[in-house]
N, C-alpha and C positions, 0 to 999 in steps of 0.2 A: 774164744768165740762161742756163742750159744748155738745149739743145734736148731735147725729150722723149727722144730716143734716147741722150742723154748722161747722163740721170739714173741715179743709183745709190742703192740703199737703204744705210742705215748698217750694217745687219746682214744676214747671209745668211738664207735660208729657214729658219725655226725647226725644221721637222720633222726635219732632219738631226741635231739635238741632242735633240729631244723628239718622237718619233713620236706620242706620245699627243695632241699638239695637234691633229692631224688627226682623231683619233677624237673628241676633245672638240668640235671645231668641227662635225663631222658630226652628233653627237648633239644639240647645241644647235639646229642647223638643223632636224633632224627634229622636235624638240619644238616649236619655234616654228611650223613649217609644218603644224600639225595640222588646219588648216581652221576653227578656231573664230573667228579674226579674218581679215579679208581680207589677202592678201599685200601688197596696195597699202598698207594701213594700216601694216604692219610696215615697208615701204620708206620711207614718209613719216616715221615716227617715227625710224628709223635715219638718214635723211638729216638731220633736224633735230638729232639728237645730234652728228653730224659737224660741222654748222655751229656749234653751241654751243661745242664744244671746239676748233674751228679745225683739224680734221683733213682736209686736202685729200684724202688717200687715200679716206676714207669718203665725203666729199661727192661726189667724182667717181664712186666705185663705186656708191653708192646712186642717184645721178642716172642713170647708165647702166642700172642694173637697172630703174628706174622707166620709162625710155624704152622699154626692151625689152618691158616689160609693157604698153605702149601708153598710158602716162600723157601728158597734154598738157604742153606747155612752160609754160603758165600755172600749172598746179597745181604743177609741180616748182619753178618759180621762186618761187612765192608761199609755199612752205613757210617761208621766212625771216620772212615777215610774215603768218603764218596767222591771227592774231587778227582782223585786219580784212579779210582776203581773202575774196571771195565764193565760193571754189571748193571748200570743204570741207564734209563732212557734220558733223552734231553729234557723231557717234561718232568721226570722225577728229579733230575739234577737242579732244574730251576726252582722246583718246589722246596728242595732242601736248602738251596741258596737263600730263598726268601725267608725260610724259617731261621736260618743262621743270622741273616741281616736283622730280623726282628729281635732276636735274643742277644745279639752281640753289640756292645757299645761301639759307636763309630765316632772317634774324636775329630774326624775330618768332614763331617756333614751328615746328611740324612742317612738313616739306617736303611731305608728302602728307597734308593735314588730312582729317578725316572728311567734310567737305562736298565736297571734290574726289572722294574715294573714292565717296561716295554718287552723285555725278553720273556717274562712270565706271560704277558698277554698274547704273545705269539703262540703259546701252547694251550692257553686256557681262555675260554670266553668269560663274559662278565659273571655268569652264574658260577662257573668253576672257580674263578678268582675269589668270589665271595665264599665259596665252599672251602677253599684253601685257607682263606683268612679265618673262617670259623673253626677249622681244624686246629689251627695254631692257637686261636682263642680258647678252644676247649682244653687243650693240654696246659695252656697257661693258667686256666682256672684251677686245675688240679695240681699244679706244681707246688704251691704252698701247702696243700693238704699232704703231699708226699714228704715234703721236707720238714714240716712241723709236726704233724700227727704221726708220721712214720707208719702207715699201714704195712702189714706183713707181706713182703714180696712172695709171689707164687701162690698165695691163698685166694680163693674166689671172693669177689666183691660181696660184702656183707659178712664174710667170715675172716676178714683180714684186719679186724680191730679187736682190741681187748673187750671183754664183756664187763 
């Protein structure tokens, strides 16, 4: 296994080819960070997304951001087993459940059934539900980047790609 300093991404930083990516990423972040849902909830949802798809870059990044925000190791670690972990609020649980419904195929019907939507809307108003939807969209936008380009986990944005 290569040392952290020996890791290289598969592709170079994308903005040299597509400067719009930085504009899109910034706009998505501003939309998601509108204050209608706690930033911690966004981080938990995006960490779980990284875990589900097996994106080391996202799991390392979101874990670091959650730590920086003051989250406990118990909560960060328990995201993978949130259903039976005692550390999450009902609102966080339903946000994680919505994320899992979006990312997990359901051979028996809708991924986000009316019953789940109703439980989510009991905790979040329309703006907050849109914010949750956009937080999921934001991480889904970057999942292919992590899985195909393989930015270097733990490196700052812009320094996590080969030159």
